[in-house]
N, C-alpha and C positions, 0 to 999 in steps of 0.2 A: 808815525808809528803810535804816538800817544793818542792821536784821534781814533785810531783803530782799536786800541785797548780800552779807551773810554766807551766807545760804542759796544764793544764786546761785553764789558761789565754791565752795561744797561740791559742787554738782551740775554744775559747768561741764564737767568732764572725763568725764562718763558720757553714754550715748546715750539716756537716758530722754527721752520726749516732755515738753516744757515748754509750759504754758499761761500766758501773761502777760496779766494783766487790769489795768484801770485806765481812767480817763477819757481822752478824746482829748487828745493833747498832752503826756502825762506822760513820754514817752520809752520806750514799749514796744519799738519797733524798735531803738532804741539799746541797750537792755538785751539784746535778742536778739543783736545784733552783738557785744556784749561777751562774751556766753556762747560764741558761736562762736569768737571769736578766742582765748579762754582755754582752749579745748578742744583735744584732739589733732586735731580736724578743722579747726583754724584755717587750715592751708595750703590746704585745699580751698575750693570756691566757697561763697558765701553768696548765695542767690537768694530773692527775696521777691515776693509778689503780693498785691494787695488784692482779697480775695474779694468785696467789696461793690461793686467798681467795674466788674465785667464781667458781661455776660449769661451765662446758663448755657452756651450753646454755645461762646462764646468762652473762658470759664473752663475748660471741659472740655478744649478743644484746648490751652490754655495749660499746664494741669497735666499732661495725659497724652500730648499730642502727637497726630499724625494721620498716616494713610497717604495716599499719593498718590491723589487722586480721592475721598477720603472725603466731601467736600462741594464745592460750587461754589467755585472759586478755589484749591483745594488741589492745586496743580500739582506739588508735590514732597512727599515725606515729611518729617516734622519731629518731632524729639524734644521731649517736654514737659519741664516744670521738674523733675518727679520724676526723670527720667533725667539731665537736665543737672546736677542737684545731687549726682550720685553722688560719694561720698567727702567731701561737705560737709554743708551745712545748708539746708533749705528752710523758709522762714518764711511762714506763712499769716496775713496781716494781716486783721483784721475777719472772722474765721471765723464769728462769730455772725450775719453777714448772708448766709451761704450758704443756698441753697434746699434744701428737703427732698430733692429728687432728687440734688443734688450731694453732700449729706451721706451718702447711701447709697453713692455711688461712692467717696468719700473713706474711709469706714469700711472698705471692702473692701481698699483699698490699704494702709491702716495695719495691718490684720490680717495680710495676706499678704506685704507688702513686695514686691508685684508689680504692674506696670501693663500695660495693653493699650491701644495707641494707637487712636484713633478710626478705624474702617474697617479694622482689622487683626485678624488672628487670633493673632498671635504674642504670647506673654506674656514680659515682660522683668523680671528681678529688679532691685531698686534697693537701694543701700546708702547711707543718708543718716540724718541726725538731723532730726526734725521738731519745729518750734516753731510755735506759734500764738498769736494775740493777739486780744483783743476788748475793746470798751468796754461791752459788754452784760453783764448778770447772767445767765450761762448757766443757773444753777439755776432762776431765774425763767422763762427761755425754755423749759427742759425742762418745768416745771410747767404752762406754757401750751401745751405740745405744739407749740412752734415750733422746737425743737431736739431731736435724737435723744439719748435718755439714754445709749445705748451708745456713741455717738460722743463725748459729753461725758466719759464715763469713760475712753475711749481717749486723749483729748487731755489730760485733767487728771491725768496721772501725777504731775507736779510743778507746782504752781501758785505763781506769783509775782505778788503784787498790789502794784502801785506806788501809793502814796498820792498824792492830789492835792497840788499845790504849796502850797495854802492851809493844809494840815494839817502842813506841815513848814517853817515859816518860818526855822528855824535853818539850812536849806540855802541860803536865798536869797543870803546874803552871799557864799558861795563861788561860787555860780552866776553872780552878776552879774560877778564878777571873771573867771571862766573864759570866759563868753560874750563879754565885752568884748574880751578878748585875741584870741579867734577872729575876731570881727567886724573889729577894727582890722587884724589881719593880712590877712584876706581882702580888705578894701577898700583897704588901703594907706594908712590914716589914722593920724596920730600922736596917737591918743587913748589916755591912760594911766589915766584914772580918772573919778570923778564928784565934782561939788560936793556939799556936805553936804545941801542941800535936794533935789537930784535923787535922791540915794541914799535919803533918807528916804521919798520917794514910791514909789520902786521897792520898798522893803521894806514899805510900808504897803498897797500894792495887793493885791487878792485873787487876781488872775491866774486868771480862769475858763478861759482857754485854756491854762493850765499852762505848761510849759517852752517849748512852741512859741511861745506868745504873748510870753513873756519874751524869747526869742531874737530874735524879729522886732522887738520894741520897742527892744532894745539896738542891733540893726543899723540901724534907722531913725535912732535918736539919733546913732549913730556917723557916719552918712552926712551928717547935716544940721548937726552942730555945727561951729562955726568956731574952737574953741579946743582945748586939749589935754585938757579935762575936760568931760564931758557935764553940761549944766545943766538946770534944770527945764524951760526953754522948748524943749529939744530932744526931750522925751519926747512920745509920742502923747497925744492929748487925754484918753482915758479914764484914763490913768495920772496925767497932770498934774492932772486935776480930781478925783482921789480924795481922801479925807479925809487930812489930815496925820497923820504917824506918831504924834503925841502924843494922837490922838483915841481911843485904846483898843485898840491892837494887842497890848498885853501884853509888848512887848519892854522889857527893863530899860534904865534910863537909861545904865548903864555901856556897854551895847552901842552906843547912839547915839554916845556920846562916842568909843568906840574906832573906830567907822566914820569919824567926822570926822577923828580924829587920823591914821588911816591914809591918808585922802585927801590931807591936807596933806603927810604924809611922802612919798607917791608923787609929789606935785608937786615936791618938793625932792630926788627920787631917793634917799630914805633918809637924807639928811643931817639928823641930829636937831637940831643946833644951829640951822640955818636954820628947821626946822619949829617948834622951840620959840619962836624969835623971832616968827614969824608968829602963833603961838597965844597969845603973851603969857605963856609959862611958862618956868621954868628947865629946863635939861636934866634935872636930877634929878627934878623933878616930872613931866616928860614920861615919863621911864622908869618912874616909879612907876605912872602911870596906864595905861601900856601893859601893865605886869605885871598890874595889877588887871583889866584887860579880858580879857587872855589867860586868866587864872585862871577868870574867869566862864564862858568858853567851852571850858575844857579837857575837860569831860565829853564833848563831841562828838568831839574829836580822838582820844580813846582807843578809839573804837568800831570803828576799822578804816578802810578806804579811803573817801575822800570820795565823796559821790554825784555831785559835779561832775566826777569822773574818768571817768564813763561817757559 
């Protein structure tokens, strides 16, 4: 994930087309928004559309706009997203679900940077950055003749592939903290952390729905908990019923200990003497174990911005 973020930072301020790939829920649109905000087009609009959610006629009108009378119900002319995103970024989500006919139209717009509204003869120039995302393997789609090779080459100038959450468990700890802060703030709940057993299950679960599933699970737990810390009973059934963390997740023991110590510290608002008393440790032992845990994770902190910042 750090390699993805490093490459994203390098290309953020250029106008090359970006294709973001990865499973559903890994945060493709969030990465696209981060790229937009980090670019010189950041002050401009960021507009997105799910290409798999609309029929061809609706998608064509949404992207390219239409003239008055172009079809039944078109009582006024309307600019499409390509025009509306002028000076900013247009994000085409699930571009792999686009029909062959729409692929042809999109290819021409990308090549010429010009659009013609439905039912109109006037051609309009557009100035925008194009980003696309898909959870499909477009190389395989091209091989099966379901996706145009020339369009794939046009979209895949820069490809950023976000790995699934199960392949980057080192990100989970930061993400659980970040998402809890967001959920608690949004819901107005005084929730500041997790109990050790709840945190262990969050870190042990495979998260087939990736960050989207994690975010919803934490929001649900934040909403139903009656205390200041999310406990095991507050988690959704699939997470709560998953195998305990000591059942072979490969996380080192020091990482479990560090997570538990930080939970206790959060409960005492960082006051180490009170945390040490609860843990049955001296303050010097507590400090030593915190240093040991921090050292074991230091390799991640040297890689640059955290994935939880996106």
